C-alpha positions in Angstrom: -26.7 8.1 -12.3 -25.9 11.4 -10.9 -24.7 14.4 -12.9 -22.3 17.1 -11.8 -22.7 20.7 -12.6 -21.1 21.7 -15.9 -19.2 24.6 -14.4 -17.1 22.5 -12.0 -13.4 22.1 -12.7 -12.3 18.4 -12.8 -8.8 17.3 -11.9 -7.5 13.8 -12.3 -4.7 12.5 -10.2 -2.7 10.4 -12.7 -1.0 7.9 -10.5 -3.0 5.3 -8.6 -3.6 5.8 -4.9 -4.1 3.5 -1.9 -7.9 3.2 -1.7 -7.9 2.9 2.1 -7.4 6.7 1.9 -10.3 8.7 3.3 -11.4 12.3 2.9 -8.5 13.8 5.0 -5.9 11.7 3.1 -7.3 12.7 -0.3 -7.4 16.4 0.7 -3.7 16.1 1.6 -3.0 14.5 -1.8 -4.8 17.4 -3.5 -2.7 20.0 -1.6 0.7 18.3 -1.5 0.9 16.1 -4.6 -1.5 18.0 -7.0 -0.6 21.5 -5.7 -4.3 22.5 -5.6 -6.8 23.8 -3.1 -9.2 21.0 -2.0 -11.8 23.7 -0.9 -12.1 25.1 -4.4 -15.2 24.5 -6.5 -13.9 21.4 -8.2 -14.0 17.6 -8.4 -10.8 15.6 -7.7 -10.7 12.1 -9.2 -8.5 9.3 -8.1 -8.2 5.6 -9.2 -6.7 2.5 -7.7 -3.9 0.4 -9.2 -6.3 -2.1 -10.9 -8.3 0.7 -12.4 -11.6 -0.8 -11.3 -12.4 1.9 -8.7 -12.7 5.6 -8.8 -13.0 8.0 -5.9 -14.2 11.6 -6.3 -13.6 14.3 -3.7 -15.8 17.4 -3.7 -16.1 20.2 -1.3 -19.5 21.9 -1.1 -19.4 25.0 1.2 -20.1 23.0 4.4 -18.2 19.8 4.0 -16.6 17.2 1.8 -18.2 14.5 -0.3 -16.4 11.4 -1.2 -18.0 9.2 -3.9 -16.8 5.8 -4.9 -17.6 3.8 -8.0 -16.5 0.1 -8.2 -16.7 -1.9 -11.5 -17.5 -5.5 -11.1 -15.9 -6.9 -14.3 -14.3 -4.0 -16.3 -11.6 -1.4 -16.0 -11.7 2.4 -16.3 -9.8 3.9 -19.3 -7.6 6.2 -17.2 -6.0 8.8 -19.4 -2.3 8.4 -20.1 -0.2 11.6 -20.0 3.1 12.8 -18.8 1.4 15.4 -16.6 0.8 14.5 -13.0 -2.6 16.2 -13.0 -5.0 16.3 -15.9 -7.9 18.8 -16.3 -11.2 17.5 -17.7 -14.6 18.9 -18.3 -17.5 17.4 -16.3 -18.7 15.9 -19.5 -15.4 14.1 -20.0 -15.6 12.9 -16.4 -19.1 11.5 -17.0 -17.8 9.7 -20.1 -14.9 8.2 -18.1 -17.3 7.0 -15.4 -19.5 5.5 -18.1 -16.5 3.5 -19.5 -15.7 5.6 -22.5 -12.0 6.0 -23.5 -11.8 9.8 -23.6 -8.4 9.7 -25.3 -10.2 8.0 -28.3 -13.0 10.6 -28.6 -12.5 13.1 -31.3 -14.5 16.3 -31.4 -15.1 18.6 -34.3 -12.6 21.5 -34.2 -13.8 24.9 -32.8 -14.5 27.1 -35.8 -14.3 30.9 -35.8 -16.5 32.5 -38.5 -16.4 36.1 -39.4 -19.5 36.3 -41.5 -22.6 34.3 -42.4 -22.1 34.2 -46.2 
């Protein structure tokens, strides 16, 4: 399993896409549908209608990477939201790729302490 750098931004395209789409088509979706720059330091994630495949589009200073993961028997837990584009951390993307329903994960709240005692 590969791991992405923790400082990458991750954007999920909420609606399923036609998985015949290649790098150029996905870059156009990023620009026109998501309103983002496909050349920025980020990962753009897309799924198909059956939710058994994910494509990742990444630009790395000299060209695009397109990665595909296909599940043989299961489905990805694609987040539900009213937003057209969701922002995740790379950790959450790894959870999604590993089959974890990130909507069900609950973290401890961030605490702001002013003193030790």
